[in-house]
N, C-alpha and C positions, 0 to 999 in steps of 0.2 A: 504494500500500500504506500509506503514511503517513496518507492521508486516512481509511482504515478504522480505524486506531488512534485517531485523533482522534474519530471518530464513536463508537467504543466507549467512550472515556473520557467523552464528553459524554452518552452514553445514560443517561437517568434512569429508564427503565422497569425494572421488576423488582418483587419482592415488598416490600411495605411492612411496617411494624411491626404494623399491625392484622391483616394477613393471617397473619403468623407467629403472633401471639397466638391467633387463631381456630383455626389448625391445632393448636397445643399444647392448647387447651381441648378440642377434639374428641378428640384422642388420649388425654388424661387421662380424659375421659368414657368412652371405649371401654374403657380399662383398668379403670376402676371397675365398669363394667357386667359385663365378662367376667373379673373377678378370679379367681373360683373355677376357671373353665375353664383360664385361663392357668396358675394354680398347679398344677393337675393335670397339664397337659402338661409343664411344666418339671420337676416331680418325676418324671414318667415317664421323661423324657429322662435325668435324672441317675441314676435307678435302672439304666437300660440301660447307661449309660457305666460305672457302678460294677461291674455284673455282667461286662461285657466286659473290664474291666481286671483283674479277678480271674483270668480265664482266661489272661492273658498271664504 
């Protein structure tokens, strides 16, 4: 079992900085492309929440 922990600590595989930056760039791009749709969905959700809280 101790060998497994040593292997885990020495394991250098994983996501690097470049991969993380690329993921962030893609996510920001998607947000910019679908900004209007995202805004409409969020506003719709908040309107429903507001209407339902008024009933309580």
